[in-house]
C-alpha positions as CSV (number, residue, x, y, z in Angstrom):
1,M,9.0,18.6,11.7
2,P,9.1,16.8,8.6
3,S,5.8,17.0,6.3
4,T,5.4,13.2,7.0
5,G,3.1,12.5,9.9
6,W,5.0,11.3,13.1
7,Y,3.0,7.9,12.9
8,T,5.1,7.1,9.6
9,I,8.3,8.1,11.0
10,G,7.4,6.3,14.4
11,I,6.7,2.8,12.5
12,A,9.7,3.4,10.3
13,S,12.1,3.8,13.4
14,F,10.2,0.7,15.0
15,A,10.8,-1.5,12.1
16,S,14.4,-0.2,12.0
17,I,14.9,-2.3,15.2
18,G,15.7,-5.1,12.7
19,T,18.7,-3.3,11.5
20,F,19.6,-2.3,14.7
21,L,20.2,-5.8,15.9
22,Y,22.1,-6.4,12.7
23,G,24.5,-3.7,13.8
24,Y,24.8,-4.6,17.4
25,D,25.2,-8.2,16.9
26,T,27.7,-7.7,14.2
27,G,29.8,-5.3,16.4
28,I,29.5,-7.0,19.8
29,V,31.4,-10.1,18.9
30,T,34.6,-8.4,18.6
31,T,35.0,-7.6,22.2
32,T,33.3,-10.8,23.2
33,I,35.8,-13.2,21.9
34,A,38.7,-11.0,23.0
35,H,37.7,-11.3,26.7
36,A,40.2,-13.8,28.3
37,S,37.3,-14.9,30.3
38,W,35.4,-16.1,27.3
39,A,38.4,-18.0,25.7
40,A,38.9,-19.8,29.1
41,Y,35.2,-20.6,29.6
42,M,35.4,-22.0,25.9
43,G,38.3,-24.1,26.5
44,N,40.9,-21.9,24.9
45,P,39.6,-22.4,21.2
46,S,42.3,-22.5,18.3
47,S,42.5,-19.8,15.9
48,A,40.3,-21.8,13.3
49,L,37.6,-22.0,15.8
50,T,38.0,-18.2,16.8
51,G,37.8,-17.4,13.3
52,A,34.8,-19.4,12.8
53,V,33.0,-17.4,15.0
54,G,33.0,-14.4,12.1
55,A,33.0,-16.6,9.4
56,I,30.0,-19.0,10.4
57,Y,28.2,-15.7,10.9
58,I,28.5,-14.4,7.5
59,A,27.5,-17.7,6.1
60,G,24.2,-17.5,8.2
61,E,23.8,-13.9,7.0
62,A,24.1,-15.3,3.4
63,V,21.5,-18.2,4.3
64,G,19.2,-15.3,5.8
65,A,19.6,-13.4,2.6
66,I,18.6,-16.5,0.4
67,S,15.7,-17.1,2.4
68,Q,14.4,-13.7,1.7
69,I,14.5,-14.6,-2.1
70,L,12.7,-17.8,-1.5
71,V,10.0,-17.2,1.0
72,A,9.7,-13.7,1.9
73,D,7.2,-12.7,-0.6
74,K,5.1,-15.7,0.3
75,L,4.9,-14.8,4.0
76,G,4.7,-11.1,3.5
77,R,6.8,-8.3,4.9
78,L,5.6,-8.4,8.5
79,R,5.2,-12.1,8.8
80,F,8.8,-12.6,7.5
81,M,10.3,-10.1,9.7
82,Q,8.4,-11.7,12.8
83,L,10.0,-15.1,11.9
84,A,13.5,-13.2,11.8
85,A,12.6,-11.7,15.3
86,V,12.1,-15.0,16.6
87,I,15.2,-16.6,15.2
88,V,17.4,-13.8,16.5
89,T,16.2,-14.1,19.8
90,I,16.8,-17.9,19.7
91,G,20.2,-17.1,18.5
92,A,20.6,-14.6,21.4
93,I,19.6,-17.0,24.0
94,L,22.2,-19.6,22.5
95,Q,25.1,-17.2,22.6
96,T,24.3,-16.0,25.9
97,A,23.8,-19.5,27.5
98,S,26.7,-20.9,25.7
99,V,28.2,-23.7,27.8
100,N,30.8,-24.6,25.1
101,I,32.3,-23.2,21.6
102,G,29.9,-25.6,19.6
103,M,26.7,-24.0,21.3
104,F,28.4,-20.5,20.8
105,L,29.0,-21.3,17.0
106,A,25.4,-22.5,16.8
107,G,24.2,-19.2,18.3
108,R,26.1,-17.2,15.8
109,I,25.0,-18.8,12.8
110,V,21.4,-18.7,14.0
111,S,21.7,-14.9,14.7
112,G,23.3,-14.5,11.5
113,V,20.3,-16.1,9.4
114,A,18.1,-13.7,11.3
115,V,20.0,-10.5,10.6
116,G,20.7,-11.5,7.1
117,A,16.9,-11.7,6.6
118,L,16.3,-8.6,8.5
119,S,19.0,-6.4,6.7
120,G,17.4,-6.6,3.3
121,T,13.7,-6.7,4.4
122,V,13.6,-3.8,6.5
123,P,14.9,-1.5,3.5
124,V,12.1,-3.0,1.4
125,Y,9.4,-2.4,3.9
126,L,10.4,1.2,4.5
127,S,10.6,2.3,0.9
128,E,7.3,0.7,0.4
129,I,5.5,2.7,3.4
130,A,7.5,6.0,2.6
131,P,5.8,8.8,0.5
132,P,7.7,9.8,-2.6
133,K,8.7,13.1,-1.2
134,N,10.1,11.9,2.1
135,R,11.3,8.4,1.1
136,G,14.8,9.5,1.6
137,L,14.4,10.3,5.1
138,I,12.1,6.9,5.8
139,G,13.9,4.6,3.8
140,G,17.3,6.1,5.3
141,L,16.4,5.0,8.9
142,S,17.3,1.5,8.2
143,G,20.8,2.8,8.0
144,V,20.3,4.9,11.0
145,G,19.0,1.4,12.8
146,L,22.5,-0.1,11.7
147,S,24.6,2.8,13.0
148,S,23.1,2.8,16.4
149,G,23.5,-0.9,16.8
150,I,27.3,-0.3,16.1
151,M,27.3,2.6,18.6
152,L,25.7,0.8,21.3
153,A,27.8,-2.2,20.8
154,N,31.1,-0.2,21.0
155,W,30.0,1.6,24.2
156,V,28.9,-1.8,25.6
157,G,32.3,-3.1,24.8
158,F,34.1,-0.4,26.3
159,A,32.1,-0.6,29.4
160,C,32.3,-4.5,29.9
161,G,36.2,-4.1,29.2
162,Y,36.2,-2.7,33.1
163,A,34.1,-5.6,34.4
164,P,35.6,-8.0,36.9
165,Y,37.1,-11.0,35.2
166,G,34.5,-13.6,34.6
167,A,31.4,-14.5,32.5
168,V,29.5,-11.3,33.0
169,Q,32.3,-9.6,30.9
170,W,31.0,-11.5,27.8
171,R,27.3,-12.8,28.7
172,L,26.1,-9.3,29.6
173,P,26.8,-7.7,26.2
174,L,25.1,-10.9,24.2
175,G,22.3,-10.8,26.8
176,L,21.3,-7.2,25.9
177,Q,20.2,-8.2,22.4
178,L,17.3,-10.3,23.9
179,P,14.7,-7.6,24.7
180,W,14.9,-6.1,21.4
181,G,14.0,-9.1,19.3
182,I,11.0,-9.8,21.6
183,I,10.0,-6.1,21.4
184,L,10.2,-6.1,17.5
185,F,8.1,-9.4,17.4
186,I,5.4,-7.9,19.6
187,G,5.4,-4.8,17.8
188,L,4.9,-6.6,14.2
189,A,2.1,-8.9,15.6
190,T,0.0,-5.9,17.1
191,F,0.3,-2.2,15.8
192,M,2.6,-2.5,12.8
193,P,0.9,-1.8,9.5
194,N,1.3,-4.1,6.4
195,S,2.8,-2.6,3.3
196,P,0.0,-1.1,1.2
197,R,2.1,-1.9,-1.9
198,E,2.0,-5.6,-0.9
199,M,-1.4,-5.6,-0.1
200,I,-2.3,-4.2,-3.6
201,H,0.2,-6.7,-5.1
202,K,-1.9,-9.5,-3.4
203,G,-5.2,-8.1,-4.7
204,K,-6.5,-7.1,-1.1
205,I,-7.4,-3.6,-2.3
206,E,-9.6,-2.7,0.7
207,E,-7.0,-3.8,3.1
208,A,-4.5,-1.9,1.3
209,R,-6.4,1.3,1.3
210,Q,-7.0,1.1,5.2
211,E,-3.4,0.5,5.7
212,F,-2.5,3.3,3.4
213,A,-4.8,5.7,5.3
214,R,-3.2,4.8,8.6
215,I,0.2,5.5,7.2
216,R,-0.6,8.8,5.2
217,S,-2.5,10.4,7.9
218,D,-1.2,13.6,6.4
219,L,-2.9,13.7,3.5
220,H,-6.5,14.8,3.0
221,S,-9.5,12.6,1.7
222,Q,-9.0,13.8,-1.9
223,E,-5.2,13.6,-1.9
224,L,-5.4,10.1,-0.2
225,H,-7.9,8.9,-3.0
226,E,-5.7,10.3,-5.7
227,E,-2.3,9.0,-4.5
228,F,-3.7,5.6,-3.6
229,G,-5.3,5.3,-6.9
230,L,-1.9,6.3,-8.7
231,M,0.0,3.6,-6.6
232,R,-2.7,0.9,-7.3
233,R,-2.6,1.6,-11.0
234,Q,1.3,1.4,-11.2
235,I,1.2,-1.9,-9.2
236,E,-1.3,-3.6,-11.2
237,Y,0.5,-2.6,-14.3
238,E,3.7,-4.4,-12.8
239,R,1.6,-7.4,-12.0
240,S,0.4,-7.5,-15.7
241,R,4.4,-8.1,-16.5
242,E,5.3,-10.1,-13.2
243,L,8.1,-12.4,-13.8
244,T,8.5,-15.8,-12.3
245,S,12.1,-16.9,-13.1
246,F,15.4,-15.1,-12.4
247,R,16.1,-15.4,-16.1
248,E,13.2,-13.5,-17.0
249,I,14.0,-10.9,-14.4
250,F,17.6,-10.6,-15.6
251,R,16.4,-10.2,-19.2
252,L,14.0,-7.4,-18.6
253,Y,15.5,-5.6,-15.7
254,Q,19.0,-6.3,-16.1
255,H,20.4,-2.8,-15.4
256,R,18.2,-2.4,-12.3
257,V,19.2,-5.7,-11.0
258,L,22.9,-5.0,-11.8
259,V,22.7,-1.5,-9.7
260,S,20.9,-3.0,-6.8
261,V,23.6,-5.6,-6.5
262,S,26.7,-3.3,-7.3
263,V,25.6,-0.8,-4.5
264,Q,25.8,-3.4,-2.0
265,V,28.9,-4.7,-2.9
266,L,30.2,-0.9,-2.7
267,T,29.5,-1.1,0.8
268,T,32.1,-3.6,1.5
269,V,34.9,-2.5,-0.9
270,T,34.9,1.1,0.5
271,G,36.9,-0.5,3.3
272,V,34.4,0.2,6.0
273,N,34.6,-3.3,7.7
274,V,38.3,-3.4,7.6
275,I,38.4,0.0,9.7
276,Q,35.5,-0.8,11.7
277,Y,37.0,-4.4,12.9
278,Y,40.5,-3.3,13.2
279,Q,40.6,0.3,14.3
280,T,41.9,-0.8,17.4
281,I,45.2,-2.1,15.9
282,L,45.5,1.4,14.2
283,Y,45.3,3.2,17.5
284,K,47.7,1.1,19.1
285,S,50.1,1.3,16.4
286,L,50.1,5.0,16.8
287,G,51.1,4.5,20.5
288,I,47.8,5.3,22.2
289,N,47.5,4.2,25.7
290,S,45.4,1.3,26.6
291,Q,42.8,3.1,28.6
292,T,41.9,5.3,25.6
293,I,41.8,2.9,22.7
294,L,38.2,1.2,23.6
295,A,37.1,4.7,24.2
296,L,38.0,5.9,20.8
297,T,36.3,3.0,19.2
298,A,33.2,4.0,21.1
299,A,33.5,7.6,20.0
300,W,34.1,6.3,16.5
301,G,30.8,4.4,16.5
302,T,29.0,7.6,18.0
303,C,30.5,9.7,15.2
304,A,28.8,7.0,12.8
305,F,25.4,7.2,14.4
306,I,25.3,11.0,14.7
307,S,26.5,11.8,11.1
308,N,24.2,9.3,9.7
309,A,21.2,10.6,11.8
310,I,21.8,14.0,10.8
311,A,22.4,13.6,7.1
312,V,19.2,11.4,6.6
313,N,17.2,14.1,7.6
314,F,17.9,16.3,4.3
315,L,20.5,14.8,2.2
316,P,18.7,11.9,0.6
317,D,15.6,13.8,-0.5
318,K,17.4,17.1,-1.3
319,L,20.9,16.2,-2.8
320,G,19.7,12.7,-4.3
321,R,20.8,9.3,-3.9
322,R,23.3,9.2,-6.9
323,K,25.0,12.3,-5.9
324,M,25.3,11.2,-2.2
325,L,27.0,7.9,-3.5
326,L,29.5,9.8,-5.9
327,F,30.3,12.4,-3.4
328,G,30.6,9.7,-0.7
329,L,33.1,7.6,-2.6
330,A,35.2,10.6,-3.5
331,C,35.3,11.7,0.1
332,V,36.1,8.1,1.4
333,I,39.0,7.9,-1.3
334,V,40.6,11.1,-0.1
335,T,40.1,10.4,3.6
336,E,41.5,6.9,3.3
337,I,44.5,8.1,1.4
338,Y,45.1,10.8,4.0
339,A,44.5,8.2,6.9
340,A,47.0,5.7,5.2
341,I,49.6,8.7,4.6
342,M,49.4,9.8,8.3
343,Q,49.4,6.5,9.7
344,L,52.7,5.7,7.8
345,K,54.6,9.0,8.6
346,F,53.7,9.3,12.4
347,Q,53.1,5.8,13.8
348,N,56.6,5.1,14.7
349,T,57.5,8.6,16.1
350,D,56.9,10.6,19.1
351,N,54.8,13.7,17.3
352,R,51.7,13.8,19.2
353,V,50.1,16.4,17.1
354,G,50.9,14.2,13.8
355,K,49.2,11.2,15.5
356,G,46.3,13.1,16.4
357,F,46.1,14.2,12.6
358,A,46.2,10.3,11.9
359,I,43.5,9.7,14.3
360,L,41.5,12.4,12.7
361,G,41.7,10.4,9.2
362,I,40.0,7.6,10.9
363,F,37.1,10.0,12.2
364,L,36.8,11.6,8.9
365,F,36.2,8.3,7.2
366,V,33.4,7.4,9.4
367,V,31.6,10.6,9.0
368,C,32.1,10.5,5.1
369,Y,30.9,7.0,4.9
370,Y,27.9,7.0,7.5
371,S,26.6,10.3,6.2
372,L,26.8,9.6,2.6
373,I,26.9,6.0,1.7
374,N,25.6,3.6,4.7
375,S,21.7,4.6,4.4
376,T,22.0,5.3,0.7
377,T,23.1,2.0,-0.7
378,W,20.2,-0.1,1.1
379,L,17.7,2.7,0.2
380,Y,18.7,3.3,-3.5
381,G,19.0,-0.6,-4.1
382,S,15.6,-1.1,-3.2
383,E,14.0,2.1,-4.9
384,V,15.3,1.0,-8.4
385,L,13.3,-2.3,-8.5
386,P,9.7,-2.8,-9.3
387,M,7.4,-4.1,-6.7
388,T,6.8,-7.5,-8.1
389,I,10.8,-8.2,-8.1
390,R,12.0,-5.9,-5.0
391,S,12.2,-8.4,-2.2
392,R,13.7,-11.1,-4.4
393,V,16.5,-9.0,-6.0
394,M,17.2,-7.4,-2.6
395,G,17.9,-10.7,-1.4
396,V,20.3,-11.4,-4.2
397,A,21.9,-8.0,-3.3
398,A,22.2,-8.8,0.2
399,T,23.8,-12.2,-0.4
400,A,26.4,-10.5,-2.8
401,H,27.2,-8.2,0.2
402,Y,27.8,-11.1,2.4
403,V,29.6,-13.1,0.1
404,V,32.1,-10.1,-0.7
405,N,32.2,-9.4,2.9
406,V,33.9,-12.8,3.8
407,G,37.4,-11.3,3.0
408,S,37.1,-8.8,5.9
409,K,36.6,-11.5,8.4
410,S,39.0,-14.1,7.6
411,S,40.2,-16.2,10.2
412,P,43.7,-15.0,10.6
413,R,42.7,-11.2,10.6
414,I,40.3,-12.2,13.5
415,R,42.8,-13.8,15.5
416,F,45.1,-11.1,15.0
417,H,42.5,-8.6,16.3
418,V,41.9,-10.9,19.3
419,C,45.4,-10.9,20.2
420,S,45.5,-7.1,19.8
421,L,42.6,-6.3,22.0
422,R,43.9,-8.6,24.8
423,S,47.0,-6.5,24.8
424,I,44.8,-3.2,24.8
425,H,43.1,-3.5,28.1
426,P,44.1,-5.3,31.3
427,S,40.7,-7.1,31.6
428,L,41.2,-8.6,28.1
429,R,44.4,-10.4,28.8
430,T,44.9,-14.0,29.3
431,N,46.5,-13.9,32.8
432,A,43.8,-11.2,34.0
433,G,42.1,-12.3,37.1
434,P,40.0,-10.8,40.0
435,S,41.8,-8.1,41.7
């Protein structure tokens, strides 16, 4: 058991429902728009409209990240996440109940706004409630939430590939998001504690003391008093230098801002989005049979979650954030080169062993990325920032992440992916129908 109390781990895990929704909602649309039943119901939308499903979602994420810059500090961590929980539920309802492509696109952009807000705010909240010696574990749970959402989305997509032709194929996976947004809202409105650091920053010292005592129940009375006093003095010192404009922030904290933004851009330039979205095409090019491809995708998501969940328990606090990122980048580069060579050499051959090694490269990549990089970027980007500017700059970093991410979800690629998925499984083909 970690030295941090189970209460702290529990509330951190609950807050990570926000990033779980980010992972699930991002992942589930790939198989949703690939179902022939979805295309037929939506009136066989053009390539541009199908591509817009991804592009408009990223636009929504960017808007959500910008909203974090503008209003998150005014509302407070919990209230801002509550607002996002309401918005993500509305988005899920619109998508699940869609009667035309316009309504579906509206649901995607609304959901995008919500998860864009949550993806940057959850790591900030976790870093503020975590004790210094276990901040890597607590803060890293936001990444675990993301990978668990991806895993569930992949398994649901796999299962619904075998559902009878009809609206259930695509409405059910979308509808599974609904309970989570409601659960998150209720928890934030009832038992979730405010960030003690945020309360000190707002001058609510006694409320901050009470919340800190709840969160740090593992401390004795004297230890509690000393640690709270140290935290209070640090935040009050930062308040004395509080900055109101981004020009002042960048002038005084230029290096920290650049670090926070650059590690978010790093997550995209590793190529994880390309592999995650288009791995089915890679499997198909290796001649993998149609029944196995979606199962491999689900197994890939499971490897992402397991490697992330195991690593976050000890690596961030023992190995350190910077070393994890450096080792992760080296590992990712090596595995991508290996996977590319294996793919090129064996994709047009009958060498089953060689194709197995090619698939191994794709799975080695996911283990490297999710164990060493996924949680670390959000955690490290938040930790390097002072309390007074943390939420605003994390909003800037998240915005940069989504802007760069646009390239991995361009319209032609999405349409190519849809066509590939429809050729993978019978239930995804245009002429599929009830047996």
